[in-house]
C-alpha positions in Angstrom: -9.0 56.0 41.5 -6.1 53.6 41.8 -4.6 51.4 39.1 -4.8 47.8 40.2 -3.7 46.2 36.9 -2.5 47.1 33.4 -1.8 45.0 30.4 -0.8 45.4 26.8 -0.8 43.0 23.8 0.2 43.3 20.2 -0.9 40.9 17.5 0.4 40.3 14.0 -2.7 40.7 11.8 -1.6 38.1 9.3 -1.7 35.5 12.1 -5.3 36.3 12.9 -6.2 36.4 9.1 -5.0 32.8 8.8 -6.8 31.7 12.0 -10.2 33.2 11.3 -10.6 31.0 8.2 -11.5 28.3 10.7 -15.0 28.8 12.2 -14.0 26.7 15.3 -11.3 29.4 16.1 -13.9 32.2 15.8 -16.4 30.4 18.0 -13.7 29.5 20.6 -12.3 33.1 20.9 -15.1 35.5 20.1 -18.4 36.2 21.8 -21.7 35.9 20.0 -22.1 39.7 19.9 -18.6 40.1 18.4 -19.3 37.5 15.7 -22.6 39.2 14.9 -20.9 42.7 14.8 -18.2 41.3 12.5 -20.7 40.7 9.8 -21.1 44.5 9.4 -17.3 45.1 9.1 -15.3 45.1 5.9 -11.9 44.6 7.4 -12.6 41.4 9.4 -8.9 40.7 10.0 -8.2 43.9 11.9 -11.6 43.7 13.7 -10.8 40.3 15.1 -7.1 41.1 15.7 -7.9 44.1 17.9 -10.4 42.0 19.9 -7.9 39.2 20.3 -5.3 41.7 21.6 -7.9 43.2 24.0 -8.6 39.9 25.6 -5.0 39.1 26.0 -4.2 42.5 27.4 -7.2 42.2 29.9 -6.0 38.9 31.3 -2.5 40.4 31.7 -4.0 43.3 33.6 -5.9 40.8 35.7 -2.6 38.9 36.4 -4.2 35.5 35.8 -3.9 34.8 32.2 -6.5 32.4 30.9 -6.8 30.3 34.0 -9.4 29.9 36.8 -12.0 29.1 34.2 -11.6 32.3 32.2 -12.1 31.8 28.5 -11.6 34.1 25.6 -15.3 34.3 24.8 -16.0 35.4 28.4 -14.5 38.7 27.4 -16.2 40.9 24.7 -15.3 44.2 23.1 -18.2 46.4 22.2 -18.1 49.9 20.7 -20.2 52.8 21.9 -22.1 54.8 19.4 -19.1 57.2 19.5 -16.8 54.4 18.4 -15.1 54.2 21.8 -14.3 50.5 22.6 -15.4 49.0 25.9 -14.6 45.6 27.5 -17.6 43.6 28.8 -16.9 40.7 31.0 -19.0 37.9 32.4 -20.1 37.8 36.0 -17.6 35.0 36.9 -14.7 37.3 35.9 -16.2 40.2 37.9 -16.3 37.9 40.9 -12.6 36.9 40.4 -11.7 40.6 40.2 -13.6 41.5 43.4 -12.2 38.5 45.3 -8.6 38.9 44.0 -8.3 42.6 44.6 -10.8 42.8 47.5 -12.9 45.3 45.7 -16.6 46.3 45.5 -16.3 48.5 42.5 -13.8 48.7 39.6 -13.6 50.2 36.1 -11.9 48.9 33.0 -10.3 51.1 30.4 -9.5 49.9 26.9 -7.6 51.5 24.1 -7.3 49.8 20.7 -5.2 50.7 17.6 -4.3 49.0 14.4 -2.1 49.4 11.3 -1.6 47.3 8.3 0.6 44.7 10.0 -0.3 44.9 13.7 -3.1 45.5 16.1 -2.5 46.6 19.7 -4.6 46.8 22.9 -4.0 48.5 26.3 -6.1 47.7 29.3 -6.2 49.4 32.8 -8.2 48.1 35.7 -8.9 50.8 38.3 -10.4 50.7 41.7 -13.3 53.1 42.0 
């Protein structure tokens, strides 16, 4: 495997706490599955902050930012039964990755962490 991109993002949780008061923010940033999952979570601020950081870290790893038609809710964080977070991306982003890096297969690695004041995400995109 070879690393083709990496990205990191840190978010102040208080900023997300203020933003998620607005339903329009939640709908614009988060996928339907993330919104559904959030209803089961007590600490919604950190839940949404980590996912926001993950999306930002991913587009940094991709090297495009939010351009080429990529939107926040095209990227979704889901946890395996073990708790390990995974990034799920829509087909249009997969096509961008394959075209940009001239790849047939790739793997995305995600690490999330949070504390009282901050949430952080680290993303690596590997050629497989």
